KETOR-598976 format. One record per residue (C-alpha): residue number from 0; x, y, z. Coordinates in nm, 3 decimals. Layout:
N
+------+---------+---------+---------+
! vomi !    east !   north !      up !
+------+---------+---------+---------+
!  NUM !       X !       Y !       Z !
...
+------+---------+---------+---------+
***
This chain:
320
+------+---------+---------+---------+
! vomi !    east !   north !      up !
+------+---------+---------+---------+
!    0 !   5.317 !  -0.012 !  -2.207 !
!    1 !   5.492 !   0.157 !  -1.889 !
!    2 !   5.374 !   0.478 !  -1.714 !
!    3 !   5.595 !   0.804 !  -1.729 !
!    4 !   5.801 !   0.702 !  -1.444 !
!    5 !   5.914 !   0.333 !  -1.670 !
!    6 !   5.666 !   0.133 !  -1.434 !
!    7 !   5.417 !  -0.110 !  -1.568 !
!    8 !   5.074 !   0.016 !  -1.486 !
!    9 !   4.982 !  -0.255 !  -1.266 !
!   10 !   5.319 !  -0.217 !  -1.092 !
!   11 !   5.252 !   0.218 !  -1.132 !
!   12 !   4.889 !   0.123 !  -0.960 !
!   13 !   5.059 !  -0.024 !  -0.702 !
!   14 !   5.313 !   0.224 !  -0.613 !
!   15 !   5.036 !   0.475 !  -0.574 !
!   16 !   4.849 !   0.278 !  -0.334 !
!   17 !   5.164 !   0.196 !  -0.140 !
!   18 !   5.173 !   0.561 !  -0.141 !
!   19 !   4.790 !   0.664 !   0.011 !
!   20 !   4.860 !   0.410 !   0.260 !
!   21 !   5.182 !   0.576 !   0.393 !
!   22 !   5.421 !   0.305 !   0.357 !
!   23 !   5.738 !   0.436 !   0.469 !
!   24 !   6.088 !   0.343 !   0.237 !
!   25 !   6.300 !   0.061 !   0.524 !
!   26 !   6.570 !   0.289 !   0.532 !
!   27 !   6.401 !   0.572 !   0.738 !
!   28 !   6.277 !   0.346 !   0.994 !
!   29 !   6.418 !   0.132 !   1.270 !
!   30 !   6.478 !  -0.253 !   1.312 !
!   31 !   6.176 !  -0.300 !   1.506 !
!   32 !   5.983 !  -0.002 !   1.350 !
!   33 !   6.119 !  -0.220 !   1.010 !
!   34 !   5.949 !  -0.553 !   1.134 !
!   35 !   5.609 !  -0.408 !   1.286 !
!   36 !   5.582 !  -0.242 !   0.940 !
!   37 !   5.594 !  -0.512 !   0.740 !
!   38 !   5.326 !  -0.737 !   0.930 !
!   39 !   5.141 !  -0.452 !   0.930 !
!   40 !   5.138 !  -0.378 !   0.548 !
!   41 !   5.185 !  -0.783 !   0.458 !
!   42 !   4.854 !  -0.817 !   0.230 !
!   43 !   4.647 !  -1.104 !   0.256 !
!   44 !   4.689 !  -1.375 !  -0.057 !
!   45 !   4.483 !  -1.638 !  -0.226 !
!   46 !   4.698 !  -1.920 !  -0.114 !
!   47 !   4.690 !  -2.170 !  -0.336 !
!   48 !   4.624 !  -2.542 !  -0.116 !
!   49 !   4.870 !  -2.840 !  -0.130 !
!   50 !   4.854 !  -3.150 !   0.008 !
!   51 !   5.053 !  -3.140 !   0.352 !
!   52 !   5.179 !  -2.802 !   0.506 !
!   53 !   5.377 !  -2.903 !   0.786 !
!   54 !   5.568 !  -2.712 !   1.063 !
!   55 !   5.891 !  -2.882 !   1.189 !
!   56 !   6.187 !  -2.792 !   1.386 !
!   57 !   6.567 !  -2.887 !   1.238 !
!   58 !   6.916 !  -2.841 !   1.420 !
!   59 !   7.142 !  -2.595 !   1.396 !
!   60 !   7.476 !  -2.487 !   1.454 !
!   61 !   7.288 !  -2.267 !   1.710 !
!   62 !   6.944 !  -2.470 !   1.841 !
!   63 !   6.665 !  -2.567 !   1.629 !
!   64 !   6.540 !  -2.424 !   1.276 !
!   65 !   6.214 !  -2.356 !   1.263 !
!   66 !   6.137 !  -2.490 !   0.894 !
!   67 !   5.793 !  -2.576 !   0.707 !
!   68 !   5.765 !  -2.790 !   0.414 !
!   69 !   5.522 !  -2.748 !   0.099 !
!   70 !   5.447 !  -3.084 !  -0.009 !
!   71 !   5.233 !  -3.101 !  -0.345 !
!   72 !   4.995 !  -3.403 !  -0.435 !
!   73 !   5.249 !  -3.644 !  -0.638 !
!   74 !   5.473 !  -3.926 !  -0.667 !
!   75 !   5.708 !  -4.004 !  -0.313 !
!   76 !   6.022 !  -3.910 !  -0.252 !
!   77 !   6.019 !  -3.562 !  -0.398 !
!   78 !   6.272 !  -3.353 !  -0.507 !
!   79 !   6.281 !  -3.047 !  -0.304 !
!   80 !   6.349 !  -2.708 !  -0.359 !
!   81 !   6.508 !  -2.534 !   0.027 !
!   82 !   6.392 !  -2.156 !  -0.027 !
!   83 !   6.498 !  -1.861 !   0.195 !
!   84 !   6.280 !  -1.582 !   0.288 !
!   85 !   6.383 !  -1.252 !   0.140 !
!   86 !   6.365 !  -0.914 !   0.387 !
!   87 !   6.702 !  -0.770 !   0.384 !
!   88 !   6.828 !  -1.050 !   0.635 !
!   89 !   6.618 !  -0.832 !   0.870 !
!   90 !   6.259 !  -0.839 !   0.781 !
!   91 !   6.101 !  -1.189 !   0.682 !
!   92 !   5.968 !  -1.562 !   0.766 !
!   93 !   5.844 !  -1.853 !   0.726 !
!   94 !   5.461 !  -1.625 !   0.648 !
!   95 !   5.573 !  -1.381 !   0.427 !
!   96 !   5.699 !  -1.641 !   0.163 !
!   97 !   5.387 !  -1.929 !   0.217 !
!   98 !   5.229 !  -1.790 !  -0.113 !
!   99 !   5.547 !  -1.797 !  -0.324 !
!  100 !   5.637 !  -2.163 !  -0.149 !
!  101 !   5.257 !  -2.318 !  -0.242 !
!  102 !   5.270 !  -2.151 !  -0.602 !
!  103 !   5.650 !  -2.308 !  -0.640 !
!  104 !   5.543 !  -2.656 !  -0.482 !
!  105 !   5.212 !  -2.711 !  -0.697 !
!  106 !   5.363 !  -2.554 !  -1.068 !
!  107 !   5.702 !  -2.754 !  -0.956 !
!  108 !   5.559 !  -3.074 !  -0.826 !
!  109 !   5.857 !  -3.108 !  -0.566 !
!  110 !   5.845 !  -3.037 !  -0.191 !
!  111 !   5.942 !  -2.669 !  -0.079 !
!  112 !   6.161 !  -2.644 !   0.280 !
!  113 !   6.104 !  -2.292 !   0.361 !
!  114 !   6.364 !  -2.239 !   0.682 !
!  115 !   6.344 !  -1.992 !   0.951 !
!  116 !   6.742 !  -1.863 !   0.948 !
!  117 !   6.850 !  -1.652 !   1.229 !
!  118 !   6.790 !  -1.298 !   1.126 !
!  119 !   7.038 !  -0.959 !   1.118 !
!  120 !   7.146 !  -0.747 !   1.392 !
!  121 !   7.085 !  -1.012 !   1.665 !
!  122 !   7.289 !  -1.279 !   1.475 !
!  123 !   7.497 !  -1.091 !   1.233 !
!  124 !   7.682 !  -1.281 !   0.914 !
!  125 !   7.723 !  -1.566 !   0.942 !
!  126 !   7.495 !  -1.649 !   1.185 !
!  127 !   7.219 !  -1.710 !   0.897 !
!  128 !   7.387 !  -1.866 !   0.605 !
!  129 !   7.490 !  -2.139 !   0.859 !
!  130 !   7.105 !  -2.222 !   0.926 !
!  131 !   7.069 !  -2.242 !   0.597 !
!  132 !   7.347 !  -2.411 !   0.539 !
!  133 !   7.293 !  -2.684 !   0.829 !
!  134 !   6.918 !  -2.706 !   0.717 !
!  135 !   7.010 !  -2.767 !   0.358 !
!  136 !   7.238 !  -3.038 !   0.469 !
!  137 !   7.019 !  -3.244 !   0.719 !
!  138 !   6.717 !  -3.227 !   0.456 !
!  139 !   7.025 !  -3.429 !   0.176 !
!  140 !   7.108 !  -3.679 !   0.422 !
!  141 !   6.830 !  -3.715 !   0.670 !
!  142 !   6.500 !  -3.627 !   0.410 !
!  143 !   6.393 !  -3.986 !   0.283 !
!  144 !   6.305 !  -3.999 !   0.684 !
!  145 !   6.010 !  -3.759 !   0.568 !
!  146 !   5.934 !  -3.884 !   0.200 !
!  147 !   6.230 !  -3.621 !   0.034 !
!  148 !   6.457 !  -3.710 !  -0.198 !
!  149 !   6.778 !  -3.556 !  -0.046 !
!  150 !   6.977 !  -3.599 !  -0.390 !
!  151 !   6.776 !  -3.458 !  -0.608 !
!  152 !   6.771 !  -3.108 !  -0.416 !
!  153 !   6.823 !  -2.749 !  -0.521 !
!  154 !   6.833 !  -2.399 !  -0.308 !
!  155 !   6.656 !  -2.036 !  -0.436 !
!  156 !   6.504 !  -1.732 !  -0.199 !
!  157 !   6.432 !  -1.397 !  -0.294 !
!  158 !   6.635 !  -1.062 !  -0.305 !
!  159 !   6.844 !  -1.210 !   0.104 !
!  160 !   6.730 !  -1.467 !   0.041 !
!  161 !   6.886 !  -1.522 !  -0.341 !
!  162 !   7.214 !  -1.410 !  -0.158 !
!  163 !   7.171 !  -1.695 !   0.088 !
!  164 !   7.140 !  -1.972 !  -0.202 !
!  165 !   7.406 !  -1.818 !  -0.397 !
!  166 !   7.640 !  -1.813 !  -0.076 !
!  167 !   7.501 !  -2.135 !   0.056 !
!  168 !   7.631 !  -2.306 !  -0.300 !
!  169 !   7.954 !  -2.162 !  -0.277 !
!  170 !   7.964 !  -2.302 !   0.079 !
!  171 !   7.857 !  -2.624 !  -0.022 !
!  172 !   8.142 !  -2.665 !  -0.273 !
!  173 !   8.420 !  -2.529 !  -0.053 !
!  174 !   8.219 !  -2.811 !   0.253 !
!  175 !   8.215 !  -3.126 !  -0.017 !
!  176 !   7.846 !  -3.113 !  -0.018 !
!  177 !   7.561 !  -3.136 !  -0.074 !
!  178 !   7.507 !  -3.170 !  -0.376 !
!  179 !   7.292 !  -2.907 !  -0.573 !
!  180 !   7.072 !  -2.986 !  -0.901 !
!  181 !   6.941 !  -2.554 !  -0.891 !
!  182 !   7.004 !  -2.226 !  -0.745 !
!  183 !   6.780 !  -2.034 !  -0.820 !
!  184 !   6.842 !  -1.621 !  -0.742 !
!  185 !   6.563 !  -1.400 !  -0.746 !
!  186 !   6.686 !  -1.036 !  -0.730 !
!  187 !   6.948 !  -1.095 !  -0.545 !
!  188 !   7.173 !  -0.880 !  -0.334 !
!  189 !   7.546 !  -1.028 !  -0.423 !
!  190 !   7.825 !  -0.705 !  -0.337 !
!  191 !   7.827 !  -0.499 !   0.000 !
!  192 !   8.048 !  -0.252 !  -0.247 !
!  193 !   7.728 !  -0.233 !  -0.453 !
!  194 !   7.908 !  -0.009 !  -0.746 !
!  195 !   7.703 !  -0.139 !  -1.050 !
!  196 !   7.533 !   0.144 !  -1.281 !
!  197 !   7.180 !   0.004 !  -1.161 !
!  198 !   7.223 !   0.095 !  -0.788 !
!  199 !   7.271 !   0.491 !  -0.925 !
!  200 !   6.913 !   0.533 !  -1.111 !
!  201 !   6.654 !   0.665 !  -0.937 !
!  202 !   6.400 !   0.435 !  -0.794 !
!  203 !   6.047 !   0.532 !  -0.731 !
!  204 !   5.914 !   0.606 !  -0.377 !
!  205 !   5.875 !   0.416 !  -0.120 !
!  206 !   5.971 !   0.119 !  -0.355 !
!  207 !   6.329 !  -0.043 !  -0.307 !
!  208 !   6.564 !   0.142 !  -0.344 !
!  209 !   7.008 !   0.218 !  -0.315 !
!  210 !   6.970 !   0.347 !   0.011 !
!  211 !   6.717 !   0.066 !   0.100 !
!  212 !   7.002 !  -0.198 !   0.015 !
!  213 !   7.242 !  -0.011 !   0.245 !
!  214 !   7.010 !  -0.030 !   0.529 !
!  215 !   7.028 !  -0.416 !   0.467 !
!  216 !   7.385 !  -0.432 !   0.411 !
!  217 !   7.466 !  -0.208 !   0.772 !
!  218 !   7.265 !  -0.426 !   0.931 !
!  219 !   7.377 !  -0.780 !   0.820 !
!  220 !   7.739 !  -0.723 !   0.839 !
!  221 !   7.884 !  -0.690 !   1.196 !
!  222 !   8.181 !  -0.501 !   1.009 !
!  223 !   8.182 !  -0.327 !   0.705 !
!  224 !   8.468 !  -0.573 !   0.576 !
!  225 !   8.291 !  -0.858 !   0.641 !
!  226 !   8.156 !  -0.807 !   0.320 !
!  227 !   8.422 !  -0.849 !   0.181 !
!  228 !   8.402 !  -1.269 !   0.210 !
!  229 !   8.227 !  -1.445 !  -0.086 !
!  230 !   8.017 !  -1.594 !   0.143 !
!  231 !   7.907 !  -1.244 !   0.243 !
!  232 !   7.933 !  -1.114 !  -0.110 !
!  233 !   7.911 !  -1.399 !  -0.348 !
!  234 !   7.957 !  -1.171 !  -0.678 !
!  235 !   8.322 !  -1.156 !  -0.517 !
!  236 !   8.420 !  -1.522 !  -0.544 !
!  237 !   8.723 !  -1.543 !  -0.729 !
!  238 !   8.638 !  -1.903 !  -0.827 !
!  239 !   8.301 !  -1.944 !  -1.013 !
!  240 !   8.364 !  -2.343 !  -1.161 !
!  241 !   8.173 !  -2.624 !  -1.014 !
!  242 !   7.908 !  -2.438 !  -0.920 !
!  243 !   7.504 !  -2.590 !  -0.922 !
!  244 !   7.318 !  -2.514 !  -1.262 !
!  245 !   7.132 !  -2.151 !  -1.195 !
!  246 !   6.859 !  -1.976 !  -1.280 !
!  247 !   6.897 !  -1.547 !  -1.223 !
!  248 !   6.556 !  -1.403 !  -1.220 !
!  249 !   6.623 !  -0.992 !  -1.227 !
!  250 !   6.362 !  -0.679 !  -1.224 !
!  251 !   6.415 !  -0.364 !  -1.438 !
!  252 !   6.365 !  -0.111 !  -1.209 !
!  253 !   6.537 !  -0.259 !  -0.960 !
!  254 !   6.902 !  -0.165 !  -0.814 !
!  255 !   7.004 !  -0.516 !  -0.776 !
!  256 !   6.982 !  -0.559 !  -1.100 !
!  257 !   7.297 !  -0.586 !  -1.264 !
!  258 !   7.449 !  -0.783 !  -0.993 !
!  259 !   7.222 !  -1.060 !  -1.093 !
!  260 !   7.289 !  -1.027 !  -1.455 !
!  261 !   7.630 !  -0.960 !  -1.345 !
!  262 !   7.660 !  -1.302 !  -1.190 !
!  263 !   7.497 !  -1.471 !  -1.393 !
!  264 !   7.782 !  -1.349 !  -1.721 !
!  265 !   8.074 !  -1.445 !  -1.457 !
!  266 !   7.865 !  -1.834 !  -1.416 !
!  267 !   7.860 !  -1.876 !  -1.740 !
!  268 !   8.229 !  -1.743 !  -1.813 !
!  269 !   8.296 !  -2.098 !  -1.567 !
!  270 !   8.077 !  -2.282 !  -1.770 !
!  271 !   7.803 !  -2.342 !  -1.481 !
!  272 !   7.499 !  -2.386 !  -1.743 !
!  273 !   7.293 !  -1.997 !  -1.590 !
!  274 !   6.958 !  -1.891 !  -1.749 !
!  275 !   6.945 !  -1.499 !  -1.683 !
!  276 !   6.618 !  -1.365 !  -1.748 !
!  277 !   6.518 !  -1.011 !  -1.661 !
!  278 !   6.122 !  -0.881 !  -1.658 !
!  279 !   6.150 !  -0.471 !  -1.732 !
!  280 !   5.913 !  -0.218 !  -1.569 !
!  281 !   5.860 !  -0.402 !  -1.275 !
!  282 !   6.049 !  -0.377 !  -0.911 !
!  283 !   6.232 !  -0.544 !  -0.665 !
!  284 !   5.990 !  -0.729 !  -0.479 !
!  285 !   5.776 !  -0.802 !  -0.800 !
!  286 !   5.815 !  -1.192 !  -0.746 !
!  287 !   5.565 !  -1.272 !  -0.468 !
!  288 !   5.298 !  -1.052 !  -0.567 !
!  289 !   5.115 !  -1.313 !  -0.853 !
!  290 !   4.799 !  -1.207 !  -0.734 !
!  291 !   4.920 !  -0.821 !  -0.877 !
!  292 !   5.130 !  -0.885 !  -1.124 !
!  293 !   5.179 !  -1.123 !  -1.461 !
!  294 !   5.570 !  -1.076 !  -1.486 !
!  295 !   5.495 !  -1.277 !  -1.071 !
!  296 !   5.323 !  -1.520 !  -1.281 !
!  297 !   5.527 !  -1.588 !  -1.588 !
!  298 !   5.850 !  -1.519 !  -1.307 !
!  299 !   5.720 !  -1.779 !  -1.118 !
!  300 !   5.630 !  -1.991 !  -1.427 !
!  301 !   6.016 !  -1.994 !  -1.525 !
!  302 !   6.083 !  -2.084 !  -1.210 !
!  303 !   5.908 !  -2.357 !  -1.164 !
!  304 !   6.016 !  -2.497 !  -1.487 !
!  305 !   6.385 !  -2.466 !  -1.422 !
!  306 !   6.334 !  -2.682 !  -1.127 !
!  307 !   6.158 !  -2.930 !  -1.284 !
!  308 !   6.438 !  -2.979 !  -1.602 !
!  309 !   6.699 !  -2.958 !  -1.268 !
!  310 !   6.540 !  -3.257 !  -1.133 !
!  311 !   6.448 !  -3.454 !  -1.417 !
!  312 !   6.859 !  -3.435 !  -1.523 !
!  313 !   6.973 !  -3.547 !  -1.127 !
!  314 !   6.778 !  -3.844 !  -1.241 !
!  315 !   6.901 !  -3.909 !  -1.582 !
!  316 !   7.195 !  -3.826 !  -1.404 !
!  317 !   7.182 !  -4.140 !  -1.201 !
!  318 !   7.076 !  -4.350 !  -1.459 !
!  319 !   7.429 !  -4.340 !  -1.645 !
+------+---------+---------+---------+
***
């Protein structure tokens, strides 16, 4: 059952809490204010225990890249998900995705490497993408030194992190590697033009709205023309052939819903094995809120199952 606003009752309850707490839409805030607000309203979550959590740095194109490794209790070498935080390329951090990374590591029985890429607007496109690529390529080449199986490698992220995962898949194809078993895309931003029908639907404040989408792109792109690049707007790619299998998770009440579903359709048309699942009655950002939403628990379980299948398929390919 949904509320009169179309929101699931669990989501409506959160909306009322945020309104009562004075949470404002991100598009009304400057960068400094938005980052401060993110930290202020970052609700503590019960985080699952994993065998090890290690903070490290990896070499990048402009200096060291901070990463956080989550290692579950399972045999090594570990298949690995390289995960990129959301936050419109402006917000987000290793801490904001900590609970999700722990949950996916345990449920998928894989290592998760969370990457702290350079953020906009200080470092606009393609700085963050190049950091994500460098970290992923390093793991593919040197992961065995840390108990990681660089030949069973996936990329993923939510929102802007989903954009970076999709763009990285394109970039890996362009540069001849690394080989990716899966791209896990959770309500990704995929086209700076934003012309889909879901971008014109009303979103209940203070949840993520079309105006907030525009705010994100305005900070990520140094020039609007940069959005023409498929590495910024993966939906604009001319050729989707040869990309890694994908799981695309969308939210029914999200301005980005149609972009994700259209991207999944384009992948399928190119014969890329793709699973697309929409969770109705929930908003952008639901995936990380497993302490509040049944849908988040379901979506995380779906993502973990897809990762396990993808990694098992990689092992099977080796035996052939």
